[in-house]
C-alpha positions as MATLAB code, in Angstrom:
seq = 'MKILLLGSGAREHALARALASDPATTELVVAPGNPGTADIATNIKIDPTAPEEVVDLATQMVADLVVVGPEAPLVAGVADAVREAGIPVFGPGAEAAQLEGSKSFAKRVMASAGVPTADSVTCTTEAELDTALRNYDAPYVVKDDGLAAGKGVVVTSDLEAALAHGRACLAKEGGAVVVEDYLNGPEVSLFCVCDGATVRPLAPAQDFKRLGDGDVGPNTGGMGAYTPLTWAPDDLTEQVVREVAQPVMDEMARRGTAFIGLLYCGLALTDRGLRVVEFNVRFGDPETQAVLARLDSSLAELLLAAATGRLAEVPAPRWSEQAAVDVVLAAPGYPGTVTTGGLITGIPDAEALDGVHVLHAGTARDDDGNLIASGGRVLSVVALGETVADARARAYEAIGKIHLDGAQYRTDIAAGR';
ca = [
      -6.299    0.608   17.762;
      -2.938    2.135   17.045;
      -2.363    2.546   13.220;
       0.520    3.267   11.141;
       0.024    4.475    7.697;
       2.867    4.508    5.255;
       2.876    7.304    2.372;
       2.888   11.105    1.702;
       0.403   11.792   -1.075;
      -3.250   12.851   -1.311;
      -4.274    9.122   -1.249;
      -2.566    8.834    2.105;
      -4.209   12.126    3.264;
      -7.670   10.673    2.354;
      -6.776    7.361    4.163;
      -5.502    9.444    7.225;
      -8.757   11.373    7.261;
     -11.019    8.293    7.075;
      -8.864    6.588    9.857;
      -8.440    9.650   12.175;
     -12.356   10.152   12.349;
     -12.910    6.441   12.863;
     -13.975    5.766   16.673;
     -11.841    2.648   16.418;
      -8.741    4.535   15.895;
      -6.689    5.680   19.064;
      -3.539    6.791   17.628;
      -2.506    7.421   14.070;
       0.873    7.840   12.720;
       1.789    8.709    9.035;
       5.292    7.955    7.655;
       6.369   10.367    6.305;
       3.211   12.191    5.853;
       2.593   15.747    4.415;
       1.507   19.238    5.965;
      -2.142   17.990    5.589;
      -1.741   14.821    7.579;
       0.153   16.799   10.090;
      -3.116   18.411   10.969;
      -4.879   15.207   11.886;
      -2.045   12.725   12.825;
       1.574   12.549   13.849;
       4.022   12.598   11.079;
       7.316   10.716   11.381;
       9.804   10.851    8.720;
      11.243    7.440    7.726;
      11.798    5.687    4.486;
       8.585    3.936    3.868;
      10.454    1.590    1.348;
      12.923    0.403    3.866;
      11.562   -2.601    5.651;
      13.677   -2.393    8.785;
      12.770    1.229    9.341;
       8.894    0.419    9.175;
       9.280   -2.420   11.463;
      11.108   -0.482   13.920;
       8.548    2.322   13.941;
       5.724   -0.041   14.042;
       7.263   -1.935   17.017;
       8.140    1.314   18.839;
       4.457    2.489   18.596;
       2.987   -1.049   19.479;
       1.024   -0.719   16.297;
      -1.939   -2.866   16.038;
      -2.164   -2.370   12.216;
       0.127   -0.980    9.422;
      -1.490    0.264    6.461;
       0.777    0.641    3.314;
      -0.480    3.468    0.871;
       1.943    3.433   -2.119;
       3.180    0.637   -4.416;
       6.856    1.006   -4.092;
       6.953   -0.183   -0.315;
       4.848   -3.355   -1.299;
       7.366   -4.352   -4.193;
      10.103   -3.758   -1.796;
       8.824   -6.346    0.663;
       7.682   -4.016    3.551;
       4.469   -5.819    4.175;
       6.455   -9.265    4.399;
       8.818   -7.698    7.062;
       6.010   -6.486    9.055;
       4.154   -9.708    8.932;
       7.352  -11.612    9.990;
       7.525   -9.159   13.053;
       4.040  -10.364   14.012;
       2.222   -7.086   13.226;
      -1.012   -7.161   11.113;
      -0.353   -5.311    7.979;
      -2.934   -4.264    5.072;
      -0.897   -4.853    1.976;
       0.356   -7.821    0.009;
       3.866   -9.280    0.201;
       6.406   -8.630   -2.518;
       5.617  -11.809   -4.484;
       1.775  -11.116   -4.555;
       2.515   -7.288   -5.259;
       3.954   -8.382   -8.672;
       0.453   -8.064   -9.831;
       1.156   -4.446  -10.187;
       5.036   -4.597  -10.375;
       5.103   -6.587  -13.457;
       2.321   -6.260  -16.034;
       3.403   -9.476  -17.643;
       3.101  -11.442  -14.552;
      -0.375   -9.965  -14.095;
      -1.207  -11.304  -17.718;
      -0.071  -14.861  -16.690;
      -2.165  -14.725  -13.704;
      -5.184  -13.663  -15.494;
      -4.677  -16.319  -18.269;
      -4.508  -19.062  -15.611;
      -7.558  -17.645  -13.586;
      -9.693  -17.265  -16.833;
     -10.132  -13.503  -16.247;
     -10.848  -11.530  -19.385;
      -8.188   -9.036  -20.552;
      -6.648   -7.529  -23.702;
      -4.628   -9.750  -26.014;
      -0.920   -8.972  -25.470;
       2.722   -9.560  -26.127;
       5.652   -8.928  -23.780;
       8.678   -7.698  -25.420;
      12.432   -7.543  -24.214;
      14.182   -6.422  -27.406;
      13.610   -3.826  -30.013;
      12.871   -6.394  -32.544;
      10.264   -7.955  -30.514;
       8.617   -4.558  -29.831;
       8.827   -3.558  -33.654;
       7.054   -6.885  -34.728;
       4.466   -6.651  -31.835;
       3.596   -3.141  -32.901;
       3.133   -4.013  -36.550;
       0.874   -6.910  -35.522;
      -1.503   -4.741  -33.796;
      -3.735   -1.917  -35.287;
      -3.796    1.651  -34.036;
      -4.375    3.052  -31.578;
      -1.271    1.370  -30.088;
      -1.046    0.419  -26.281;
       2.442    0.250  -24.862;
       3.007   -0.309  -21.050;
       6.077   -0.399  -19.162;
       6.303   -3.805  -17.500;
       7.433   -2.346  -14.114;
       6.288    0.406  -11.909;
       5.933    3.704  -13.429;
       3.910    5.721  -10.922;
       0.825    5.606  -13.242;
       2.632    7.242  -16.147;
       4.062    4.147  -17.868;
       1.413    3.693  -20.476;
       1.061    5.390  -23.885;
      -1.965    5.023  -26.092;
      -1.398    6.480  -29.396;
      -2.098    6.291  -33.134;
       1.409    7.434  -33.930;
       3.589    4.335  -34.601;
       6.729    6.270  -33.945;
       5.700    7.583  -30.572;
       4.663    4.084  -29.549;
       8.053    2.776  -30.566;
       9.864    5.622  -28.732;
       7.978    4.709  -25.489;
       8.763    1.161  -25.768;
      12.299    1.906  -26.470;
      12.496    3.950  -23.423;
      11.029    1.265  -21.189;
      13.393   -1.326  -22.598;
      16.375    0.994  -21.813;
      15.765    0.516  -18.227;
      17.608   -2.007  -16.353;
      15.942   -5.254  -16.746;
      13.397   -3.395  -19.051;
      10.528   -5.104  -20.570;
       7.415   -3.772  -22.301;
       3.888   -4.972  -22.890;
       2.171   -4.348  -26.263;
      -1.476   -5.141  -26.172;
      -4.826   -4.732  -28.107;
      -6.703   -1.512  -27.386;
      -9.803   -1.812  -25.431;
     -12.691    0.531  -26.348;
     -15.452    1.640  -24.148;
     -15.698    3.592  -20.584;
     -13.054    2.728  -18.058;
     -14.049    1.962  -14.377;
     -11.964    1.480  -11.138;
     -13.218   -0.857   -8.487;
     -11.233   -1.415   -5.299;
     -11.483   -4.831   -3.747;
     -10.462   -5.414   -0.190;
      -9.100   -9.010    0.190;
      -7.768  -11.282    3.029;
      -6.292  -13.959    0.706;
      -9.681  -15.715    0.425;
     -12.632  -13.264    0.917;
     -13.300  -10.327   -1.302;
     -15.218   -7.162   -0.133;
     -15.705   -4.638   -2.902;
     -15.807   -0.861   -2.404;
     -17.794    1.748   -4.498;
     -16.851    1.871   -8.154;
     -15.287    5.087   -9.450;
     -13.900    6.595  -12.745;
     -10.755    8.531  -12.952;
      -9.308   10.730  -15.754;
      -5.676   10.028  -16.672;
      -4.881   12.382  -19.496;
      -3.618   15.908  -18.622;
      -6.007   18.067  -20.728;
      -9.753   18.423  -21.068;
     -11.422   16.068  -23.549;
      -8.717   13.370  -22.591;
      -5.950   14.955  -24.609;
      -2.199   15.298  -23.789;
       0.123   12.827  -21.852;
      -0.894   10.234  -19.325;
      -0.603   11.322  -15.718;
      -1.039    9.742  -12.286;
      -4.616   10.953  -12.553;
      -6.251   14.387  -12.813;
      -9.617   13.680  -11.140;
     -12.303   11.017  -10.101;
     -15.976   10.697   -9.177;
     -18.317    8.238   -7.698;
     -20.967    6.912   -7.931;
     -21.270    5.786  -11.534;
     -24.901    6.201  -12.211;
     -24.485    5.117  -15.713;
     -22.885    1.730  -14.983;
     -24.716   -1.533  -14.996;
     -26.459   -2.321  -11.689;
     -24.685   -5.453  -11.243;
     -21.194   -4.149  -12.295;
     -19.627   -4.755   -8.703;
     -20.977   -8.215   -8.345;
     -19.767   -9.155  -11.922;
     -16.294   -7.832  -11.253;
     -16.009   -9.788   -7.996;
     -17.362  -12.893   -9.703;
     -15.290  -12.811  -12.951;
     -12.129  -10.859  -11.786;
     -11.297  -10.332   -8.086;
     -12.321  -13.677   -6.717;
     -10.570  -15.765   -9.497;
      -7.610  -13.876   -8.930;
      -7.593  -14.426   -5.274;
      -8.096  -18.092   -5.759;
      -5.321  -18.328   -8.359;
      -2.920  -16.383   -6.181;
      -3.732  -18.751   -3.315;
      -3.283  -21.819   -5.608;
       0.368  -20.413   -6.196;
       1.078  -20.061   -2.610;
       1.116  -16.357   -2.736;
      -2.077  -15.336   -0.759;
      -3.076  -11.674   -1.819;
      -3.784   -9.603    1.523;
      -4.604   -6.182    0.809;
      -6.275   -3.858   -1.858;
      -6.744   -5.131   -5.422;
      -7.337   -2.188   -7.653;
      -9.329   -3.566  -10.721;
      -8.869   -1.221  -13.742;
     -11.613   -2.118  -16.189;
     -12.979   -1.210  -19.608;
     -16.632   -1.943  -20.410;
     -16.085   -2.816  -24.013;
     -18.458   -3.883  -26.649;
     -17.325   -7.413  -26.133;
     -17.897   -7.294  -22.416;
     -15.985   -6.491  -19.412;
     -11.952   -6.420  -19.692;
      -9.315   -5.879  -17.230;
      -6.856   -2.975  -18.199;
      -4.452   -3.450  -15.312;
      -4.216   -4.420  -11.606;
      -2.724   -2.247   -8.940;
      -2.185   -3.703   -5.495;
      -2.954   -0.579   -3.458;
      -5.644    2.206   -3.177;
      -5.651    4.351   -6.397;
      -4.952    7.830   -6.622;
      -7.043    9.978   -7.327;
     -10.179    7.621   -6.917;
      -9.501    6.939   -3.218;
     -10.011   10.619   -2.498;
     -13.634   10.431   -3.800;
     -14.482    6.978   -2.762;
     -13.454    7.334    0.835;
     -15.390   10.764    1.043;
     -18.654    8.589    0.658;
     -17.585    5.938    3.104;
     -20.039    5.760    6.175;
     -18.676    2.550    7.937;
     -15.377    1.848    9.654;
     -12.314    1.793    7.497;
     -10.027    0.808   10.338;
     -12.005   -2.286   11.293;
     -12.475   -3.310    7.585;
      -8.689   -3.157    6.971;
      -7.842   -4.812   10.185;
     -10.251   -7.676    9.385;
      -8.417   -8.105    5.945;
      -5.102   -8.134    7.668;
      -6.064  -10.816   10.067;
      -8.066  -13.088    7.713;
     -11.435  -12.233    9.307;
     -13.031  -10.316    6.338;
     -15.890  -12.640    6.076;
     -16.911  -11.822    9.601;
     -17.313   -8.154    9.125;
     -20.325   -6.462    7.380;
     -20.011   -5.049    3.880;
     -18.962   -1.411    3.850;
     -21.798    1.267    3.804;
     -21.971    4.224    1.548;
     -23.483    7.655    1.592;
     -26.119    8.463   -0.844;
     -24.289   11.454   -1.796;
     -21.834   11.864   -4.693;
     -18.265   12.929   -4.454;
     -16.067   14.586   -7.065;
     -12.209   15.075   -6.845;
     -10.292   17.569   -8.978;
      -6.557   17.529   -9.027;
      -4.445   20.639   -8.906;
      -1.077   20.185  -10.444;
       2.070   22.089  -10.484;
       3.327   23.976  -13.758;
       5.137   21.556  -16.085;
       3.419   18.316  -14.724;
       3.755   15.433  -15.992;
       7.085   16.545  -17.268;
       9.637   18.761  -15.589;
       7.807   20.242  -12.652;
       8.258   23.961  -11.277;
       8.092   23.529   -7.455;
       8.390   26.109   -4.794;
       5.247   28.107   -5.683;
       3.176   29.699   -2.885;
      -0.136   28.066   -2.301;
      -2.987   30.282   -0.967;
      -6.777   29.903   -0.407;
      -7.298   26.626    1.004;
      -9.241   27.874    4.016;
     -11.559   29.688    1.581;
     -12.201   26.498   -0.293;
     -12.807   24.276    2.751;
     -15.265   26.955    3.912;
     -17.623   25.875    1.409;
     -20.173   23.129    2.310;
     -19.161   19.685    1.783;
     -15.643   20.590    0.639;
     -12.264   19.290    1.805;
      -8.833   19.710    0.454;
      -6.199   16.893    0.456;
      -2.432   17.548    0.254;
      -0.095   15.626   -2.247;
       2.950   17.534   -3.490;
       3.169   20.310   -0.629;
       5.688   21.296    1.933;
       6.299   24.169    4.424;
       9.033   26.628    3.634;
      11.448   28.275    6.372;
       8.668   30.714    7.087;
       5.836   28.204    7.501;
       4.289   29.031    4.142;
       2.554   26.265    2.209;
       4.455   25.670   -1.115;
       4.176   23.159   -3.954;
       6.891   20.479   -3.807;
       5.649   17.969   -6.362;
       3.764   17.255   -9.450;
       0.263   16.636   -8.294;
      -0.097   19.261   -5.488;
      -3.753   19.005   -4.036;
      -6.854   16.920   -4.509;
     -10.073   19.105   -4.039;
     -12.982   16.910   -3.043;
     -16.751   18.005   -2.757;
     -19.812   16.020   -1.727;
     -23.211   16.796   -3.183;
     -26.641   15.334   -3.674;
     -25.806   14.326   -7.346;
     -22.566   14.168   -9.306;
     -23.438   17.381  -10.888;
     -23.881   19.209   -7.479;
     -20.562   17.782   -6.255;
     -18.994   18.863   -9.446;
     -20.039   22.412   -9.178;
     -18.829   22.700   -5.645;
     -15.349   21.224   -6.416;
     -14.879   23.752   -9.064;
     -16.040   26.557   -7.049;
     -13.675   25.536   -4.337;
     -10.684   25.014   -6.759;
     -11.378   28.668   -8.005;
     -10.571   29.920   -4.598;
      -7.065   28.313   -4.377;
      -3.993   30.131   -5.985;
      -0.699   28.694   -7.212;
       1.105   30.524   -9.961;
       0.833   28.432  -13.204;
      -1.220   25.645  -11.668;
      -3.034   23.148  -13.994;
      -6.237   21.278  -13.610;
      -8.844   19.856  -15.809;
     -12.297   21.695  -16.181;
     -14.212   18.556  -17.401;
     -13.880   16.199  -14.429;
     -17.298   14.293  -14.217;
     -18.711   16.665  -16.792;
     -22.248   15.541  -18.009;
     -22.471   12.923  -15.324;
];
C-alpha cells in the first residue's frame, strides 16, 4: 500500500521506520519529515495542519492510507478532510480529537462513561482558579485545558507557582485551566488502536516527563521511556481496555463522534486503583519509539484495518520478547529558550552497537550538509536488549558516542527496572 505519514518528530521517524520495513508498504511519503525519515522514505514539505494541502498530496500519490502523527493536524480537522476525500485515514476527526484538545471535554466524557479519573474543576477566571487551588491540598495539579505540546501541566507544592501557571493558561485566547486532585502511584502509558467500535491495545510503556534525574525540574514533552513493564499487574492491559478504552469508545459512538485512531491512555496506578491522568489522540512521544521497536507484526495492516472499520478482523499485535529503552537527547535550554544550530556527530558510531537505532526529532541539515540541532528534543536513542537493564545499558553506551555541545539527557531512564 501507498502510505502518507504526517509529522516531523522522533515519533514520526519511529512510525516511518516500522512502516518502511513492513512488506505491506510499497511507497512511504513523510510530510514534512526530517533528515532521519529522508533516509528511509520520501520527504515532501507541506503544512501538515492545512487540510487542503494534505488532501492534495494524498490524492496526487493515490494514497491507500494517511497516518496522522501529531495532535495539531487532528484538532485542525485534517482527518475529517481526508475522509471526506474518500481516503482511509488513521486519526480521529476534529470533534473526537477534543479528547486531547480539551481536558475539560475529556473529563465530561469520562464522567459519562464511568471511567475512573481524578476529581477536577475547570476554571475560566482567576477568581475561580484561586478558589479551586485553595480547595485542594498540595501537591497542586494545574493543566492547560488546550494543546500545549506535552508541557501544559504543572505539579507543584508551591501555591504561587500553581497560580502563576494557571494565570498563564487563562491569559491565552479562550483560555481555561483544569485544577485536579493529585494522583499518587506510578504512571503507565497504554496505546489503544481503535476503529470506532473495536479496541486493540499495544504494549504498555512508562515515560519520564521531568527534565532532570529523580523527576526534578520542569515538565517536558518526555525525556525517555521503556517497555515492557515487568512490575505491572499481569492483567493491566485487559483492565484498561475494559474500564477505560472500551467505555470511552462506546461513549464517543453514542455522541455520534466515533473515535478512529490511537487513544493514548495516560494512567496512574494509585492506592485507590487505576485512574486516568489524561488522554491523547495520537501516538505518544517518547513511548512510541520504545513500543514500536518491539513490534513483530504488521503496523501498516493494523492501522489500515482501524481506518477502514475492520479491526476485529485482524489478529492482535505480536511483540518481541526483548525489552526496549529510549533516551532523549535535548538541546541546551530545553524546555525553555532553546539554543539551536549546534553540530551533531557520532550517530553512526552509536548505531554500530548491536540493537541500537537513533531517531531524529529536532534536526536539520545546514548549507554544507552537516547535521545540526533545530529543536528542543533533538534525538531519541533506542536500544533493544534481553532485559530492560540490558537495553538500558546499550542505550546509554550509544548516547555516550553522540556529541552536541550543551546537550541534555537524563541518566536514570528505566533505572532499577
